[in-house]
C-alpha atoms as a printed R data frame, in Angstrom:
    type eleno elety resid chain resno        x        y       z
1   ATOM     1    CA   UNK     A     1 -142.168 -118.742 -38.763
2   ATOM     2    CA   UNK     A     2 -142.440 -116.552 -41.835
3   ATOM     3    CA   UNK     A     3 -143.821 -117.720 -45.124
4   ATOM     4    CA   UNK     A     4 -142.257 -116.887 -48.447
5   ATOM     5    CA   UNK     A     5 -144.243 -114.864 -50.946
6   ATOM     6    CA   UNK     A     6 -145.045 -116.107 -54.414
7   ATOM     7    CA   UNK     A     7 -142.392 -113.731 -55.781
8   ATOM     8    CA   UNK     A     8 -139.732 -115.343 -53.571
9   ATOM     9    CA   UNK     A     9 -140.784 -118.832 -54.684
10  ATOM    10    CA   UNK     A    10 -140.699 -117.788 -58.333
11  ATOM    11    CA   UNK     A    11 -137.277 -116.228 -57.830
12  ATOM    12    CA   UNK     A    12 -135.933 -119.446 -56.315
13  ATOM    13    CA   UNK     A    13 -137.525 -121.515 -59.074
14  ATOM    14    CA   UNK     A    14 -136.158 -119.370 -61.899
15  ATOM    15    CA   UNK     A    15 -132.696 -119.263 -60.305
16  ATOM    16    CA   UNK     A    16 -132.707 -123.040 -59.843
17  ATOM    17    CA   UNK     A    17 -133.775 -123.674 -63.435
18  ATOM    18    CA   UNK     A    18 -131.145 -121.232 -64.750
19  ATOM    19    CA   UNK     A    19 -128.392 -122.860 -62.674
20  ATOM    20    CA   UNK     A    20 -129.508 -126.308 -63.842
21  ATOM    21    CA   UNK     A    21 -129.429 -125.244 -67.486
22  ATOM    22    CA   UNK     A    22 -126.003 -123.696 -66.882
23  ATOM    23    CA   UNK     A    23 -124.776 -126.988 -65.450
24  ATOM    24    CA   UNK     A    24 -125.994 -128.881 -68.519
25  ATOM    25    CA   UNK     A    25 -124.377 -126.296 -70.810
26  ATOM    26    CA   UNK     A    26 -121.086 -126.600 -68.912
27  ATOM    27    CA   UNK     A    27 -121.127 -130.388 -69.210
28  ATOM    28    CA   UNK     A    28 -121.989 -130.218 -72.925
29  ATOM    29    CA   UNK     A    29 -119.265 -127.672 -73.711
30  ATOM    30    CA   UNK     A    30 -116.596 -129.723 -71.954
31  ATOM    31    CA   UNK     A    31 -117.788 -132.965 -73.561
32  ATOM    32    CA   UNK     A    32 -117.831 -131.455 -77.064
33  ATOM    33    CA   UNK     A    33 -114.307 -130.049 -76.900
34  ATOM    34    CA   UNK     A    34 -112.053 -131.973 -79.284
35  ATOM    35    CA   UNK     A    35 -108.423 -131.572 -78.277
36  ATOM    36    CA   UNK     A    36 -106.576 -131.149 -74.994
37  ATOM    37    CA   UNK     A    37 -105.856 -127.453 -75.554
38  ATOM    38    CA   UNK     A    38 -109.476 -126.723 -76.404
39  ATOM    39    CA   UNK     A    39 -110.682 -128.770 -73.422
40  ATOM    40    CA   UNK     A    40 -108.387 -126.814 -71.071
41  ATOM    41    CA   UNK     A    41 -109.615 -123.533 -72.581
42  ATOM    42    CA   UNK     A    42 -113.268 -124.559 -72.212
43  ATOM    43    CA   UNK     A    43 -112.813 -125.680 -68.600
44  ATOM    44    CA   UNK     A    44 -111.032 -122.426 -67.720
45  ATOM    45    CA   UNK     A    45 -113.822 -120.379 -69.331
46  ATOM    46    CA   UNK     A    46 -116.538 -122.396 -67.599
47  ATOM    47    CA   UNK     A    47 -114.879 -121.769 -64.227
48  ATOM    48    CA   UNK     A    48 -114.620 -118.056 -65.060
49  ATOM    49    CA   UNK     A    49 -118.272 -117.929 -66.168
50  ATOM    50    CA   UNK     A    50 -119.524 -119.713 -63.027
51  ATOM    51    CA   UNK     A    51 -117.440 -117.389 -60.871
52  ATOM    52    CA   UNK     A    52 -118.918 -114.347 -62.632
53  ATOM    53    CA   UNK     A    53 -122.477 -115.678 -62.304
54  ATOM    54    CA   UNK     A    54 -122.129 -116.502 -58.613
55  ATOM    55    CA   UNK     A    55 -120.482 -113.127 -57.977
56  ATOM    56    CA   UNK     A    56 -123.345 -111.421 -59.820
57  ATOM    57    CA   UNK     A    57 -125.944 -113.250 -57.711
58  ATOM    58    CA   UNK     A    58 -124.068 -112.303 -54.542
59  ATOM    59    CA   UNK     A    59 -123.707 -108.633 -55.520
60  ATOM    60    CA   UNK     A    60 -127.331 -108.317 -56.637
61  ATOM    61    CA   UNK     A    61 -128.434 -109.846 -53.336
62  ATOM    62    CA   UNK     A    62 -126.391 -107.605 -51.030
63  ATOM    63    CA   UNK     A    63 -126.747 -104.331 -52.954
64  ATOM    64    CA   UNK     A    64 -129.863 -102.184 -52.323
65  ATOM    65    CA   UNK     A    65 -132.538 -101.929 -55.003
66  ATOM    66    CA   UNK     A    66 -131.694  -99.111 -57.340
67  ATOM    67    CA   UNK     A    67 -127.975  -99.920 -57.307
68  ATOM    68    CA   UNK     A    68 -128.241 -103.662 -57.877
69  ATOM    69    CA   UNK     A    69 -129.528 -102.962 -61.369
70  ATOM    70    CA   UNK     A    70 -126.087 -101.564 -62.222
71  ATOM    71    CA   UNK     A    71 -124.549 -105.032 -61.659
72  ATOM    72    CA   UNK     A    72 -127.168 -106.569 -63.938
73  ATOM    73    CA   UNK     A    73 -126.560 -103.950 -66.613
74  ATOM    74    CA   UNK     A    74 -122.797 -104.491 -66.486
75  ATOM    75    CA   UNK     A    75 -123.274 -108.254 -66.692
76  ATOM    76    CA   UNK     A    76 -125.608 -108.094 -69.688
77  ATOM    77    CA   UNK     A    77 -123.356 -105.602 -71.497
78  ATOM    78    CA   UNK     A    78 -120.274 -107.787 -71.033
79  ATOM    79    CA   UNK     A    79 -122.038 -111.119 -71.645
80  ATOM    80    CA   UNK     A    80 -122.285 -110.841 -75.479
81  ATOM    81    CA   UNK     A    81 -118.662 -109.677 -75.651
82  ATOM    82    CA   UNK     A    82 -117.504 -112.635 -73.558
83  ATOM    83    CA   UNK     A    83 -119.562 -115.097 -75.631
84  ATOM    84    CA   UNK     A    84 -118.145 -113.722 -78.885
85  ATOM    85    CA   UNK     A    85 -114.562 -113.866 -77.621
86  ATOM    86    CA   UNK     A    86 -115.048 -117.389 -76.272
87  ATOM    87    CA   UNK     A    87 -116.539 -118.656 -79.530
88  ATOM    88    CA   UNK     A    88 -113.904 -117.069 -81.767
89  ATOM    89    CA   UNK     A    89 -110.964 -118.216 -79.632
90  ATOM    90    CA   UNK     A    90 -112.422 -121.708 -79.268
91  ATOM    91    CA   UNK     A    91 -112.845 -121.924 -83.034
92  ATOM    92    CA   UNK     A    92 -109.236 -120.739 -83.541
93  ATOM    93    CA   UNK     A    93 -107.933 -123.354 -81.101
94  ATOM    94    CA   UNK     A    94 -109.932 -126.050 -82.914
95  ATOM    95    CA   UNK     A    95 -108.423 -125.013 -86.277
96  ATOM    96    CA   UNK     A    96 -104.878 -124.924 -84.878
97  ATOM    97    CA   UNK     A    97 -105.260 -128.313 -83.203
98  ATOM    98    CA   UNK     A    98 -106.704 -129.790 -86.399
99  ATOM    99    CA   UNK     A    99 -103.808 -128.404 -88.414
100 ATOM   100    CA   UNK     A   100 -101.268 -129.746 -85.934
101 ATOM   101    CA   UNK     A   101 -102.920 -133.168 -85.983
102 ATOM   102    CA   UNK     A   102 -102.871 -133.204 -89.797
103 ATOM   103    CA   UNK     A   103  -99.168 -132.282 -89.821
104 ATOM   104    CA   UNK     A   104  -98.426 -135.042 -87.322
105 ATOM   105    CA   UNK     A   105 -100.162 -137.549 -89.610
106 ATOM   106    CA   UNK     A   106  -97.907 -136.483 -92.500
107 ATOM   107    CA   UNK     A   107 -100.479 -134.578 -94.536
108 ATOM   108    CA   UNK     A   108  -99.128 -131.482 -96.352
């Protein structure tokens, strides 16, 4: 039976903590969505984000050392763009749903 090195244990620990924090963030984002359109958008984006993260972990694991850094670089280049687009579109949906709700209540 082989024993894991300290680096392997730290890798598992960091991955577990990151996945746990991601789970809490997913729950919080879905809970804080206000309307049905925003909730659907948030759920769809959370599924897309989890798919991308799990795909990244898979690709980094199966790709040999120098090349697996390319997947990490691509992920961290696209991550800020995806976060910005998610936040701006989510904010737009919230404004549109608020406006529609105000019009339904009879406000000008």
